N, C-alpha and C positions, 0 to 999 in steps of 0.2 A: 904718273908715267908720261914720258914724252911720246908724242904721236909722230911717227915717221910715215910720210906719204910718198908713194912712188908713182910716177906718171909714165905713160907710153910704154916703151920697151922695158923700162926699169921695173914696171909692175910684173912683167913676165919673169924677169930674172929673180925678183924678190919672192915670187909665188903668191903675192897678195898686193892689193892696192895700198894697204896700211899695215903697219906693225906698231905695237906698243912696246916701249923699252923703259924699264925702271932706271932712274938715275939717282945717285946719292950725291946731291949737290950739283953745282954748275959744272957742266961737262962740255968740252969742245966738240964740234961736229967731227973733227978728225978722230977723236977718241971714240965717238959713237960708231963711226965706220969700222973701227978695229974690232968692234963687238959683233959685227955682222958677218954672214958667210963670206968666204974669200971671193967667190965669183961676183957677188953683189958689191962688195967693197971695191973691187977692182973696177967695175963698171961705173961706180959713183966717182971715181978719181979721174975720169975722162975730163979734160979741161973744158969741154963744151957743155958739161952738166952745170946748171945753175941751181943755187940753193936759196930757198925762201924760208925765213923764220917768222912764224906768226903772220904770214901774208906779205912780208916785206923782203924784197930781194937782198941777199947779202952780197957785198961787193967782192972784189978780187980776193980778199982775205977771208972768205966765207968759211973755210975750214977751221979758222981760229975762233969763230963766234962761239960764245958760251951759251949753252942751252940749259934751261931749268926743267924741272920735272913736269910741269904742266904745258910746256911749249909744243908747238907743232912745227916740224921741219919737213919741207917738201923738196923733193929732188926732181928737177925739171930737165928732161932731155931736150936737145935741139929739135925744132919743129921744121918740117919741110912740107911742101905742098905746092899746088899750082893753081 
């Protein structure tokens, strides 16, 4: 199962800090988002959200990265503070 990690406000929208999602072969992050609740999928599509796969940031084409069943995908919202 792929492990999806939601940080910050994304955790509130997801209703949990982590979700497990079974994958049948390599699956793009875009296809994974389509399997999530609509409100969460929409929040993840915000261009300011960063994606990390197994601890490494995915570049601008992050939605096309293929994820295997044992991978961890983290969704990182923008951080603000002072």
